[in-house]
Phi, psi and omega in degrees: 000137181265150177249134181238150178271330179214167180292332177294328174297323180294315182297326180291331184263067188303325181300338181258013182297326186276345180270156174292142179235157177266115179242109181049047174090358181238145175281131181230129174266123179293160177297139177284136174283154179290118183241133177283114185272009178292122181277170180298323181292324177296316179296320178296320178296316178299316179298317181296321176296316177297317180300317177299319179293322178295314179300317178298319179296316179295320179290333181279345179276114187294337184269358182254134172270092186289342182291341182260013183238127177263131183249122176233145179216141178219109179053044177088350179269115185265130176241125180247127179236142177151200185239136177237169181278357178164180182295324179300319177296322178299317179296317179298318180295315180298315182293327179293316184282336176292342177285345184283125178297138180100343177280114182266330180206156182233128175247118181262118172241056184254141179256123179271120179255114179265129174281167178300147178301136181089343179271133182240145176282161176301323178297318177300315181296316180301312181301316181293320177303311181297321181293313181295317180295321180293329182266345184256314183251114183302128177079357185290329181296340178259334185266340185247129177265134183245125176233132182237133176218118180053038178085354178268127185258129173251123179251129178221157180135196184232142173230165184277331187229151179297322180297328176298319178296315182294314181297318181300311181293322180295312180301311183296324183296337183264003180285146181298133176093352179278121178276330181183166182235128173258099185273110177244025181281136181249144175270119179274146180285151185295337180272000180274000000 
């Protein structure tokens, strides 16, 4: 046990701060410093919960391909690695993950892959088909399913009238990037 003449001597001798010390003949317990009692497992559990929330947020954003993004987190610092469709997607991804409670900082290690001008992805074509059908043919955005593969659009579902089927296929066939339309839309009878 060390003996000290004053409290300033105790403060200078930091390795002995946590032990009781003898100060001028009396045992004195020094003030406890504020210590973060979070263990490594608590921090890991928090990080894992944040990671799950980030993945869920990315998957819920319809314009983001979350399957091409790897999510890593360490003590609230989020690192995203992968490929995106462009700088706009990177901005969207960053703003989406910053909304997650517990994310203190975001490190983007994303590569933006720009397609050739005029070239459209199947996802772009699908989105435009759904948008055009929803604004042109009443109720079509809910009744018609759109699937795009290599620029070929497959339309399936039911409509009430033959002209709706014809207009739907005609409109979609003229969209940029569409190579062809496979029309599988059925006209349902009025008594069904």
